[in-house]
N, C-alpha and C positions, 0 to 999 in steps of 0.2 A: 503494501500499499504505500508503500513514503517511500520505494520504488519512484510509483507511476508516477505521487506527487512531483515527486523534485522534475522527471521527467517533463510535466504538464508544465515543468517553474523555467524549464528551460527553453523550453521551443515558443513560452509568455515574450521572455525575454529578447530571443530572436524576431518575435518578429511582432515589435515595439523599438527595438534597434532597426532592422531594415523600416519600416515605418518613415523612423526619423528619417537616416540617413536623407531621403527622397526628400524632402521638402527642405531647400537650401533652408540656413539660417537669420538671413535679412536677405530679403528681398528686393533686387536694383527698383528704386522710385522708376517709373518714364512719367510721371505728373508733372506738367508744366506744355513750357511751349519750344518745340526741338526747329531751329535752321540747318539749312545744305543748300548743295547748290547740284543740283539729281546733272548729269549726263548719260540717254540717254539716245537709240538708236529703233527709231520706229518703221512699220511700217501698217500702207493702211490711214486711218479713219483714225486714229484714238482720244480718245476727249480732252486729253490735256496736254497734246500733242495733233491739231488739227494740220491738215495742210493747210497751204496760203500761211503758215507765220515761219519764224527764217529761222529757218536750220541751214547745212549745208548737205550735202548727197552721198550718196553711201556708198555708189553702187546704185541697184535700183527702189535704196534704203533711204533714210532718212537720216543727221543724228541729229542733235532739240538741245541744250539746255536750257534750260530755267533757274530758278530758286523756289524750292517745296517749304511749306514750314505745316508741323502734327503741332495740334496741339490737342494736348492730353489733362481732362476733365476727372480722370475718375480709373480709380486704380483698387481691390479688392485678390488680397494676394497675390499673384499670380498674371490675373485679368487683369484689359486694364481699355479703358474704349476712348473717340477721341473722335479728330475731327483734321483733315488735313484739304493745304487749300494750295492754288499752282497763282501762276495768271490768267489759266484758260479756267480753274473754276476752283468757288472757295465752302467749304464745309461738306466737306467729302465724309461719311459714316465707314471710320474706323474699328475694329477689334483684333484686338493681338492676347497673346500669352504670352510669358518667359518659357524658357525653357526649365528642366527640374533645377540647370548647374545651376542657372542665370544669368547663363551667360547670350544663351542664344535666343533672334526676339524675332515670333512668329507672327505678321497680320494680314487680316484680308479685308476687300473696302467691297467697293459696290462691283468694280471691274477684276479685280486681282490678287495677284498673293506677293508678300513685301516678307522674305525673312531683313534678318538683321546678326547685330553683334554685341556688342557694349566693349566698349573699345575702355572709356573708361565713365567717374562719375557724371560729365558735364558731356559723354561724347558718344554715339551709336551709330554704324555703319546699318546704312537699307538700302538692301534693292528690290527694286520692283517688279513684277512679269504678268505679261496674261500676254494667250495665243486666240485667234481665233478665229471663222471664218473671212472676215473682214480685216484683220489690226491686229498686229503683233508689236507689242512695244520689251522693250529691255533695258531698264536701269537701276543706279547706284552714285549714293555721294549721302556725305559725310555728313551729320549734324550731331547738330553745336547744342549740349541749351542754355538758353536763354535768360538770364542772370536777370 
């Protein structure tokens, strides 16, 4: 009976330690305003990169640059939310989550997916991508937290 109790306690402690290892001690704070300069490669009529705006040709594609702003108003644990704005469109819904190690960022907008990395307490790198039958965009930028 004592042996079974010891095994049950050991299993319980092992499970508790595993759960604690999966939750970061402190969660990276995404809240605030982040600004950066996006460098994108575009094919077709994309919302933030419509035909006719300033761009450089890249074969049959176009290279486009513009300033991007993220504003994250809320965060609970690893989940966060807010908006993104560019020269073309403001207030685009953004939903995000941080990986368990707190270093990788995943976000979605109404059009595509963003993946990123925490560089330091006030710097992140974000890369956006989407592909549809009408358009495709890939672009990365370094974002700085505004103070």
